[in-house]
C-alpha positions as CSV (number, residue, x, y, z in Angstrom):
1,X,51.3,-34.7,-32.9
2,X,47.9,-33.6,-34.0
3,X,47.3,-36.9,-35.8
4,X,48.4,-38.9,-32.8
5,X,45.9,-37.0,-30.6
6,X,43.2,-37.6,-33.2
7,X,43.9,-41.4,-33.1
8,X,44.0,-41.4,-29.3
9,X,40.6,-39.6,-29.0
10,X,39.0,-41.3,-32.0
11,X,38.0,-38.0,-33.6
12,X,37.8,-37.6,-37.4
13,X,41.2,-37.4,-39.0
14,X,41.1,-34.1,-40.8
15,X,44.6,-33.2,-39.8
16,X,45.6,-31.2,-42.9
17,X,42.4,-29.1,-42.8
18,X,42.7,-28.6,-39.1
19,X,46.3,-27.4,-39.4
20,X,45.3,-25.0,-42.2
21,X,42.4,-23.6,-40.2
22,X,44.6,-23.2,-37.1
23,X,47.3,-21.3,-39.1
24,X,44.6,-19.0,-40.6
25,X,43.2,-18.3,-37.1
26,X,46.6,-17.2,-35.9
27,X,46.2,-14.2,-38.2
28,X,43.9,-12.6,-35.5
29,X,47.0,-12.1,-33.4
30,X,48.0,-9.4,-35.8
31,X,44.8,-7.4,-35.6
32,X,45.5,-4.0,-34.1
33,X,42.3,-3.7,-32.1
34,X,42.6,-7.0,-30.2
35,X,44.5,-8.0,-27.1
36,X,45.1,-11.5,-25.9
37,X,45.8,-12.9,-22.5
38,X,47.1,-16.5,-22.5
39,X,48.0,-18.7,-19.6
40,X,50.1,-21.9,-20.0
41,X,50.8,-24.4,-17.4
42,X,54.4,-25.6,-17.3
43,X,53.5,-29.3,-17.5
44,X,51.7,-28.6,-20.8
45,X,55.1,-27.3,-22.1
46,X,57.0,-30.3,-20.8
47,X,54.7,-33.2,-21.8
48,X,56.2,-35.0,-24.9
49,X,53.5,-35.5,-27.4
50,X,55.8,-35.5,-30.3
51,X,59.5,-35.6,-31.3
52,X,61.8,-33.4,-29.3
53,X,62.7,-31.3,-32.4
54,X,59.0,-30.5,-32.9
55,X,58.6,-29.6,-29.3
56,X,61.7,-27.3,-29.4
57,X,60.2,-25.5,-32.4
58,X,56.9,-25.0,-30.6
59,X,58.6,-23.7,-27.5
60,X,60.6,-21.3,-29.7
61,X,57.3,-20.1,-31.1
62,X,56.0,-19.5,-27.5
63,X,59.1,-17.4,-26.7
64,X,58.4,-15.3,-29.9
65,X,54.8,-14.9,-29.0
66,X,55.7,-13.7,-25.4
67,X,57.3,-10.7,-27.1
68,X,54.3,-9.7,-29.1
69,X,52.8,-6.3,-28.3
70,X,49.2,-7.3,-28.0
71,X,49.7,-10.8,-26.6
72,X,50.4,-11.3,-22.9
73,X,51.5,-14.9,-22.1
74,X,51.8,-16.0,-18.6
75,X,53.4,-19.3,-17.7
76,X,52.4,-21.0,-14.4
77,X,55.4,-22.8,-13.0
78,X,55.0,-26.4,-11.8
79,X,56.5,-25.4,-8.4
80,X,53.8,-22.8,-7.9
81,X,51.2,-23.5,-5.1
82,X,47.8,-23.3,-6.7
83,X,44.3,-23.1,-5.2
84,X,42.6,-24.0,-8.4
85,X,43.5,-26.3,-11.3
86,X,41.4,-26.4,-14.4
87,X,40.4,-29.9,-15.5
88,X,40.2,-28.9,-19.2
89,X,41.3,-26.0,-21.5
90,X,39.0,-23.0,-22.0
91,X,39.0,-19.7,-23.8
92,X,37.2,-16.6,-22.6
93,X,36.0,-14.0,-25.1
94,X,35.3,-10.5,-23.7
95,X,34.2,-12.0,-20.3
96,X,30.8,-12.9,-21.8
97,X,31.5,-16.1,-23.7
98,X,33.6,-19.2,-22.8
99,X,34.7,-21.9,-25.2
100,X,35.4,-25.2,-23.3
101,X,37.2,-28.0,-25.0
102,X,36.6,-31.5,-23.6
103,X,37.6,-34.8,-25.0
104,X,34.2,-35.4,-26.6
105,X,32.9,-31.9,-27.4
106,X,33.5,-28.2,-27.7
107,X,31.1,-26.2,-25.6
108,X,30.1,-22.6,-26.0
109,X,28.9,-21.0,-22.7
110,X,27.2,-17.7,-22.8
111,X,25.0,-17.6,-19.7
112,X,26.6,-15.4,-16.9
113,X,26.1,-18.2,-14.3
114,X,28.2,-20.5,-16.5
115,X,30.8,-17.9,-17.6
116,X,31.6,-16.3,-14.2
117,X,33.4,-19.3,-12.7
118,X,35.8,-19.5,-15.7
119,X,36.5,-15.8,-15.4
120,X,37.2,-16.2,-11.7
121,X,39.4,-19.2,-12.4
122,X,41.4,-17.4,-15.0
123,X,41.9,-14.4,-12.7
124,X,43.1,-16.8,-9.9
125,X,45.5,-18.7,-12.2
126,X,46.8,-15.4,-13.7
127,X,48.1,-14.4,-10.3
128,X,50.4,-17.4,-10.2
129,X,51.8,-16.9,-13.7
130,X,55.3,-15.6,-14.7
131,X,55.3,-13.0,-17.4
132,X,57.9,-11.3,-19.6
133,X,61.5,-12.2,-19.1
134,X,60.7,-14.6,-16.2
135,X,58.3,-16.5,-18.5
136,X,60.9,-16.6,-21.3
137,X,63.5,-18.0,-19.0
138,X,61.2,-20.7,-17.9
139,X,60.3,-21.7,-21.4
140,X,64.0,-21.6,-22.4
141,X,64.7,-24.0,-19.5
142,X,62.1,-26.4,-20.9
143,X,63.8,-26.0,-24.4
144,X,67.2,-26.9,-22.9
145,X,65.7,-29.9,-21.2
146,X,64.6,-31.1,-24.6
147,X,68.0,-30.5,-26.1
148,X,67.0,-27.2,-27.8
149,X,69.7,-25.1,-26.3
150,X,69.3,-21.5,-25.3
151,X,67.5,-18.9,-27.5
152,X,68.2,-15.2,-27.5
153,X,65.5,-13.6,-25.5
154,X,63.4,-10.9,-27.1
155,X,64.2,-7.5,-25.7
156,X,60.5,-6.7,-24.9
157,X,59.0,-7.5,-21.5
């Protein structure tokens, strides 16, 4: 899927290196002094950018991550009425830095006037998100739609 996206957006094809770096970055999820709040929009879980078997594996990973102690994953259902919709992905770091990923660039925003709208948008979107068992059930329904069957839900949350 990553390579297909690289070709589509005409970015350099460093797929193996990018995957290695991404896997290395995932290690921060295990740091005891960090907490992560993640929002996913249901259409992002449903769009087929790769083979169903790969999508099912990725959804299984999302379900596993929902059960992590220091990771709070909210899933915004498609049926939810929303007042705001982000036009691109973004990451907020400690409410004073925002990383914005666009098709052509990755932007790092640090000025309060640029960061504040993203913090507000995250807070608004967060109110629409399902969490815990409700989020797991929604992700499991997406898995079933892809032919992945049900997965035993983690006990936590």
